[in-house]
N, C-alpha and C positions, 0 to 999 in steps of 0.2 A: 098864686100859690095855692096848693091844695092842702087841706088840713086832714091829717090821718088821725082817725080816732081808734081807740081800742088800746089794748095793753101791748107794750113793746116786748116785755118779758113776761110770759105767762106764769112763771114760777114765783115771781116777786111782784105782785100787783101793788102792794102798798109801799114798796121800797122805791119804786121808780115811776112816779107819775110824770109822764113827759108827753109833749105834743110834738109830732114830727110833721114838718112841712115838706112837700114834694114839689119840685118845679115842673110846670107843664111844658111840653116840648113845642107848643105852637105859639108861645109868647103871650097868650092871653092869660090874664090873672083872674082866677075864680076863687075868691077866698071862702065862699060858702060851700063849694063842692067838697064832698067828703069821699075818701077812698078807704075801702076796708083793707084789713091786713091780708086777706086772701088774694087781693088783686096785685099786691106787690110780690115780685118773684123771689125776693129774699126771704119772705116769711111763709111762702107756700110749702106745704109738705109734699114730698114726691109721692106719687101713687104707689100703693103697696103692690108689689109683684110677687107672685108665687115663685120662689126660687128653689131649685133643687141642686144638691151638691153632686157634681159629676167628678169623679176621681180622674185625674189626668193619667195618661198612660206613662208607664215607667220608661224613662229614657235609657240610653246606653250606659251613662254614668251610674244611674241608680241600680241597674242590673249588675254592673261590675262591683259596686259597693256591697250589694246583697250577696254576691258570690264570695267575696273576700270575707264578709262576716260569717257566712255559713262554714267556710273552711277554717277560720280562726277560732270559732266558738269552742271546740273541744279543748284547745290549748288554753284559752282564757279561763275556762271552768276549772281545768286542772291546776292552773297557776293560782286561782282564787282559793281552792281547797288547800293547796300546799302552803300558801301564804297564811291562811287561817291557822294551820297547824304550827307553823314556824314562829309566828308573831309572838305568842306568849313566851316561848323559850328565849327568843332574842331580847324581849323586854326584861326577862329575869336576869339574863347575862348583863345587860346594860345597867340594871339596878344594882347587881352585885359589884360591877366595876365602879359605879358611882359611890357605893358604900365603902368599898375598899379605898378609893381615892380619898374620901372624907376621913377615913380612919388613919390613913398614912399621912394625911396633911396635919392632923392633930393627934399624934400617937401618944400612948401612955408612957409614963416614965420607964426608962430602960428597955424600950421595945426593940430598938435597933441592935443593941448589943446581944440581946437574947436571940433575935432572928439570925444574927451572924453566927452565933455558936451553934444553933440548930442546923443552919445551912452547912456549916463546916463539918458537922458530924455526918451529914449525908454524903458530902464529897469524900470524907475519910472512909466511909463505908464502901464507896465505889473503888477507892484506891486499894483497900484491903481485900476486896472481893476479886482477886485475880483468878482466872481459871474458868470455872463453870458458870453457866448462866444462872443457875440456882443461887449461887453465892452473890452474884451481882444483883439479884432480886431481894434476897433476904437481908444481907448485911446493911445496906443503906436504910432499908425500912426499919429494921430493929434499932439501929443507932438513932435514927430520927425520932422514933417513938420514945426511946429512953430519954434522950435529951429534952424532948418536948414535955414529957411527964415530970422531969426535974424542975422545969420552969413553970409549968402550969399543972399543978397536982390536982386541983379541983376538977378541971375539965377532963383530965386523964381518968380520974376515978369515975366520973359520969359516963365517959365513953366505954370504959371497961364494964360498968354495970349494965349499960344498955346493949352493948354488943357482945358481951362475954359469952352468953349462952349460945348465940348463933355461931360465933367463932369456934366454940368447943364442938358444936354439932358438925360443922363443916370439917373440922380437923379429924373427928372420928370417922366420918364418911370417906375422907381422903386416905386415911390410914387403911381402912378396909379395902378400898379400891386398889391401893398400892400392894397390899398383901396378895390380893387375887391375881394381880398382874405378875408379881415376882415368883409366886409359888405355882408352877404348872401342875395340873393334876396328873397323876400317874395313870397308866392304863388300867391298873387294878381298881383304882378309885372310881374311874368312869364306868366300869362294868358292874361294880357292886356298890351302889349308893347306899349310904347309911340312912336308916329311917328317922 
């Protein structure tokens, strides 16, 4: 038997004090012969070679994938931009739906009768608005607003306060535009404009 001296694990010299015996291939026992760690092939470090990275040539599959990527890149970037624009809107719609569901799941007292009356007045407005499109737009809207303000006066007052000035301004501009369209200028007014 050959006795190997040295450390078996260089990182842990104090943890593993061990003696390794190697068998000689010729059958002779030499207990005093020592073999160093470098002589054992298991413990020898390979020679350091200078290695250089050589990029492999692109194969047919890699070239095809690169072509598909370059063709699809404008579409994926457009999709990404569109998705970033739409995502907040979709999230707000989902949040509104969730809030509405929670509200309808635990409604306040007399909510469904009030909603039924308000909805009925809207349908009544459609029935009463036979004829012109203007009536079909105005009657249901006015009846819905009146019945909603009867059941929810605080919210109606707040809506009128916040939107009253802008509604009045729009109404004045609409009336002015309607007057200009209905009253054609005469030929004498066009020739002699007033200062």
